[in-house]
C-alpha positions in Angstrom: -29.8 22.8 8.0 -33.3 21.6 7.9 -33.7 22.4 4.2 -30.3 21.1 3.1 -29.7 17.7 4.9 -32.6 15.5 3.5 -31.7 16.1 -0.1 -27.7 16.0 0.5 -28.4 12.8 2.4 -30.2 11.2 -0.4 -27.5 12.4 -2.8 -24.8 10.9 -0.6 -26.9 7.7 -0.3 -27.2 7.2 -4.1 -23.5 8.3 -4.5 -22.3 5.6 -2.1 -23.4 2.9 -4.5 -20.3 3.4 -6.6 -18.2 5.6 -4.3 -16.6 4.7 -1.2 -14.3 6.0 1.2 -12.6 9.5 1.3 -14.5 10.8 -1.6 -17.5 10.1 0.4 -16.1 11.9 3.6 -15.4 15.0 1.4 -19.1 14.9 0.1 -20.1 15.2 3.8 -17.8 18.0 4.6 -19.4 19.9 1.8 -22.6 20.0 3.9 -20.8 20.7 7.0 -19.3 23.7 5.5 -22.8 25.0 4.5 -23.9 24.4 7.9 -21.2 26.5 9.5 -21.0 29.0 6.9 -24.6 29.5 7.1 -24.3 30.0 10.9 -22.0 32.7 10.1 -23.9 34.7 7.5 -27.5 34.1 9.0 -26.3 34.2 12.8 -23.3 35.8 12.9 -21.3 33.0 14.4 -17.8 33.5 13.4 -14.6 31.6 14.3 -10.9 32.2 14.9 -8.1 29.5 14.9 -4.7 29.7 16.4 -2.1 26.9 16.3 -2.6 25.5 12.9 1.2 25.3 12.7 0.9 22.5 15.6 -0.9 20.1 13.1 1.3 17.1 11.8 2.5 17.6 8.3 2.6 14.7 5.8 -0.3 12.6 3.9 0.0 9.6 6.4 1.2 11.6 9.4 -0.9 10.2 12.2 -2.9 12.0 14.8 -5.6 11.6 17.7 -7.5 14.9 18.2 -9.0 15.3 21.6 -11.5 18.0 21.5 -13.3 20.2 24.1 -17.0 19.6 23.7 -19.3 22.5 24.4 -22.1 22.1 21.5 -22.7 20.7 17.9 -20.5 23.4 16.3 -17.4 21.9 17.0 -18.6 18.6 15.4 -19.5 20.2 12.3 -16.5 22.8 12.3 -13.5 20.4 13.0 -13.8 18.6 9.4 -14.1 21.7 7.8 -11.0 23.2 9.3 -8.7 20.0 9.1 -6.5 19.2 6.3 -6.8 15.5 6.8 -9.9 13.4 6.5 -11.2 12.4 10.1 -12.9 9.6 11.7 -15.2 10.3 14.7 -15.6 7.7 17.4 -19.5 7.7 18.2 -22.4 5.6 19.6 -23.9 3.5 17.1 -27.4 4.9 17.9 -26.8 8.1 15.7 -27.0 5.9 12.7 -30.7 5.4 13.3 -31.4 9.2 12.9 -33.3 9.8 9.8 -31.2 10.8 6.8 -28.4 12.4 8.9 -27.5 9.0 10.5 -28.2 7.2 7.1 -25.6 9.3 5.4 -23.1 9.0 8.2 -23.4 5.1 7.9 -22.0 5.3 4.3 -18.6 6.9 5.9 -15.6 5.1 7.3 -16.0 6.0 10.8 -15.9 4.0 14.2 -19.4 3.5 15.6 -19.5 1.5 18.9 -21.8 -0.2 21.1 -21.2 1.4 24.5 -23.0 -1.5 26.5 -20.2 -3.5 25.3 -17.1 -1.7 26.7 -14.3 -4.1 26.1 -15.4 -5.2 22.9 -16.0 -1.4 21.8 -12.6 -0.3 22.7 -11.0 -3.2 20.8 -13.0 -2.2 17.8 -11.7 1.5 18.2 -8.0 0.1 18.2 -8.6 -2.2 15.3 -10.2 0.3 13.1 -8.2 3.3 14.3 -4.9 1.6 13.2 -6.4 0.9 9.8 -7.6 4.2 9.4 -4.6 6.1 10.9 -2.2 4.2 8.4 -4.5 5.7 5.6 -3.7 9.1 6.8 -7.1 9.6 8.6 -7.1 11.3 11.7 -9.1 10.0 14.7 -11.2 12.6 16.8 -12.6 12.1 20.0 -14.4 14.1 22.6 -12.8 13.1 26.1 -15.7 14.4 28.2 -18.2 12.1 26.2 -20.8 14.6 26.1 -21.5 18.5 25.6 -20.6 20.3 28.6 -22.1 23.7 29.6 -20.0 26.8 29.2 -17.6 27.3 32.2 -17.8 23.8 33.3 -15.8 20.7 33.1 -16.7 17.1 32.5 -15.0 14.1 33.2 -12.2 13.2 31.0 -12.0 9.6 29.9 -8.9 7.9 28.9 -10.3 6.2 25.5 -8.7 8.8 23.3 -5.3 8.4 24.9 -5.4 4.5 25.3 -5.9 4.5 21.6 -2.9 6.9 20.9 -0.8 4.9 23.3 -1.9 1.5 21.5 -1.2 3.1 18.0 1.8 5.3 18.9 0.0 8.3 17.2 0.5 11.7 19.0 -2.1 13.7 20.7 -3.5 17.1 19.6 -5.4 18.9 22.2 -7.9 21.3 21.2 -9.9 23.9 23.1 -13.3 25.3 21.7 -15.4 28.1 23.0 -18.3 27.5 20.9 -21.0 27.7 23.8 -20.5 31.4 23.8 -22.4 31.5 20.6 -24.0 28.1 20.1 -25.2 26.6 23.5 -25.7 23.0 24.0 -29.5 21.9 23.8 -30.6 25.5 22.3 -32.2 26.3 19.2 -30.9 30.0 19.5 -27.6 31.1 18.2 -25.8 34.3 19.3 -23.4 36.3 17.3 -20.0 36.4 18.3 -16.5 34.7 17.7 -15.7 31.2 18.6 -11.9 30.5 19.4 -10.5 27.3 18.3 -6.8 26.6 19.9 -5.0 23.7 18.6 -2.2 22.7 21.1 1.1 21.2 20.4 1.3 17.4 19.5 1.9 15.3 22.6 4.0 12.1 22.0 2.1 9.0 23.4 5.0 6.2 23.1 6.1 5.1 26.2 3.3 7.0 28.1 0.5 5.7 30.5 -3.0 6.4 29.2 -4.3 8.0 32.3 -1.2 10.0 33.0 -1.4 11.1 29.3 -5.0 12.2 29.7 -4.3 14.4 32.8 -1.9 16.3 30.7 -4.2 16.8 27.8 -7.2 17.8 30.3 -4.7 20.3 32.1 -4.0 22.0 28.8 -7.4 22.2 27.6 -8.8 23.4 30.7 -6.0 25.8 31.2 -6.5 27.1 27.8 -10.4 27.3 27.9 -9.9 29.8 30.7 -7.3 31.9 28.9 -9.9 31.9 25.7 -13.1 32.8 27.8 -12.2 34.1 31.4 -15.5 35.5 31.7 -17.3 31.9 31.8 -14.8 30.8 34.8 -15.2 33.8 37.0 
């Protein structure tokens, strides 16, 4: 990752002079693919996906992905796995990270100022509607930060609020990445990361808090099924 991020970020910055939108996204996915496949070859970190059949079908079929967050791996892996372009909702401070953040700034993502919560959510809804109409799926981590293996963070309703506002279904995703790629650790451990994609949950006519409780219940139950040792 260290060897490739700077030259590829420069390539993306130069390419962004005349390229925009989805082509730039797939350029970024190329680098993410190098990273996760590098982890597989160098560190023995493999992955196994179940539930692909639960993903919406159609070039403009909308979806809001709500994903368990344990490490950097799912941040890199989800765009590689998904058939649609993804737009992350993230804090704008990440745009200041040298090279990586500069390249992210050239993508059509939703970066927010978390100090201005009301305006931030309005921006998420406004941009989310536009992106979903283009067939771009929105991805969020409802716990907000990486959570240690075997633990549960506080699930925030921003993702389900967006789904209710836009009418897009929610796709819950459980990921056991911390088994092999722990948070805040340079070391990686050989093994298999399970990615479980749940069935779409309709958002129309739902209350965001109630919908998030359903998402939380599914993700946490699935995490215990996939990684029982962590929850003993």
